[in-house]
C-alpha positions in Angstrom: 20.0 6.2 -13.2 18.0 5.7 -10.0 15.1 8.1 -9.4 14.0 7.0 -5.9 11.2 9.3 -4.7 9.8 9.2 -1.1 6.2 10.1 -0.2 4.3 9.8 3.1 0.8 10.3 4.4 -0.4 10.4 8.0 -3.6 10.4 10.0 -4.6 10.6 13.6 -7.0 7.8 14.5 -9.2 7.5 17.6 -8.2 4.0 18.5 -5.4 2.4 20.5 -2.1 1.7 18.7 -2.4 -2.1 18.9 -5.9 -1.9 17.3 -4.6 0.3 14.5 -1.5 -1.9 13.9 -3.5 -5.1 13.9 -5.8 -3.6 11.3 -3.1 -2.2 9.0 -0.8 -5.2 9.3 -3.4 -7.2 7.4 -2.8 -6.9 3.6 -6.5 -7.4 3.0 -7.2 -4.1 4.7 -4.3 -2.0 3.4 -4.4 -3.2 -0.2 -8.1 -3.6 -0.8 -8.4 -0.3 -2.7 -6.4 -2.0 -5.5 -8.9 -4.8 -5.7 -11.8 -2.5 -6.8 -12.1 -1.0 -10.2 -11.0 2.6 -10.0 -10.0 5.6 -12.1 -6.3 5.4 -11.1 -6.3 1.8 -12.3 -8.1 2.9 -15.5 -11.2 1.0 -14.5 -9.3 -2.2 -13.8 -8.5 -4.0 -10.5 -5.8 -6.3 -9.3 -6.1 -9.7 -7.8 -3.9 -10.7 -4.9 -2.8 -13.9 -3.3 -0.8 -14.8 -0.2 2.3 -16.8 -1.1 3.6 -17.5 2.4 2.2 -19.6 5.2 2.0 -16.5 7.4 -0.3 -13.6 6.6 1.8 -11.2 8.6 5.2 -10.8 10.2 8.6 -10.8 8.6 8.7 -13.0 5.5 5.0 -12.7 4.7 4.8 -12.6 0.9 2.0 -11.5 -1.4 1.5 -11.4 -5.1 -0.6 -8.8 -7.0 -1.6 -9.4 -10.6 -4.0 -8.2 -13.3 -4.3 -6.1 -16.4 -4.5 -2.3 -16.7 -5.3 -0.9 -20.1 -4.4 -4.3 -21.6 -0.9 -4.3 -19.9 0.1 -7.0 -17.5 0.7 -6.0 -13.9 2.4 -8.7 -11.8 4.5 -8.1 -8.8 5.4 -9.8 -5.5 6.2 -8.1 -2.2 7.6 -9.4 1.0 7.6 -8.1 4.5 11.2 -7.2 5.5 10.7 -5.5 8.8 8.0 -6.2 11.4 7.9 -4.8 15.0 4.6 -5.8 16.7 2.2 -2.9 17.3 4.7 -0.4 15.9 6.2 -0.8 12.5 6.1 -2.8 9.3 8.1 -2.6 6.1 7.7 -4.4 2.8 9.2 -4.3 -0.7 8.9 -5.7 -4.1 11.0 -8.7 -4.9 12.1 -10.3 -8.2 11.2 -8.4 -11.4 8.0 -6.5 -10.9 5.9 -5.9 -14.0 4.3 -2.5 -13.4 3.7 0.5 -15.6 4.5 3.8 -13.9 6.7 2.7 -11.0 9.3 0.0 -10.7 10.7 -1.4 -7.5 9.4 0.1 -4.3 9.6 -0.2 -0.5 6.7 0.7 1.7 6.4 1.1 5.4 3.9 1.9 8.1 4.4 3.3 11.6 2.0 3.4 14.5 2.7 5.9 17.3 0.7 6.8 20.4 -0.6 10.4 20.1 -2.4 11.9 23.2 -4.8 9.0 23.7 -5.1 8.4 20.0 -2.8 6.9 17.3 -0.8 8.5 14.6 -0.6 6.3 11.6 2.0 7.0 8.8 2.4 5.2 5.6 5.3 5.8 3.3 6.7 4.7 0.0 10.1 5.0 -1.7 9.9 4.0 -5.4 11.9 4.1 -8.6 10.7 4.7 -12.1 10.8 2.1 -14.9 13.9 2.0 -17.0 12.5 2.1 -20.6 12.3 5.8 -21.7 8.6 5.9 -22.5 7.5 4.2 -19.3 10.0 6.3 -17.3 8.5 9.5 -18.8 5.0 8.3 -18.1 6.1 7.5 -14.5 7.6 10.9 -14.1 4.2 12.4 -15.0 1.9 10.0 -13.0 3.8 8.1 -10.4 3.6 10.7 -7.6 -0.1 11.2 -8.2 -0.8 7.4 -8.1 1.4 6.8 -5.0 -0.3 9.7 -3.2 -3.7 8.2 -4.1 -2.7 4.8 -2.6 -1.3 6.4 0.6 -4.4 8.6 1.0 -6.6 5.5 0.6 -4.7 3.5 3.1 -4.8 6.2 5.8 -8.3 7.5 5.1 -9.8 4.0 4.8 -8.2 2.9 8.1 -9.6 5.9 9.9 -13.1 5.4 8.4 -13.2 1.8 9.4 -11.7 2.0 12.8 -13.6 5.1 13.8 -16.8 3.9 12.1 -17.3 7.4 10.5 -20.9 7.9 9.3 -21.6 8.2 5.7 -18.5 6.4 4.6 -17.8 3.6 6.9 -16.6 0.7 4.8 -16.6 -2.9 5.6 -13.1 -4.3 5.1 -12.6 -7.6 3.4 -12.1 -10.6 5.6 
């Protein structure tokens, strides 16, 4: 049985579309919230590595790995759709080892919006197959995915707009 749930999050950012796209196209900027210890990762963090020669564009491939509550997390994702300054899509490949979600596909869209830019992130995911993990995913996956989407949109807005009291310095 395939569950496939779709969630999105959007934000309007005071920056040109090409600036927003260039920022969110870099996995070091959109995924950095998973590289810091956090409550959704139960105090753990993930490591990442670039597996392809190219950091962005179609075919760019990244691996995330680490341990959460003693459980191994290890998954690879590859960019499957890339339209400069407009859209990017990426998905898990192989056999991902995750806890509350299984395979997923994510995307981002950048659209001009009255002198600003509307940024939308989305995810479509499935739950793990084993009953216990599927049940746990049914309870927690939406919450976790919404947390990720909120971080990606809010962090992008904070960095690109340089908002006071919360401006973050993105990894380089």
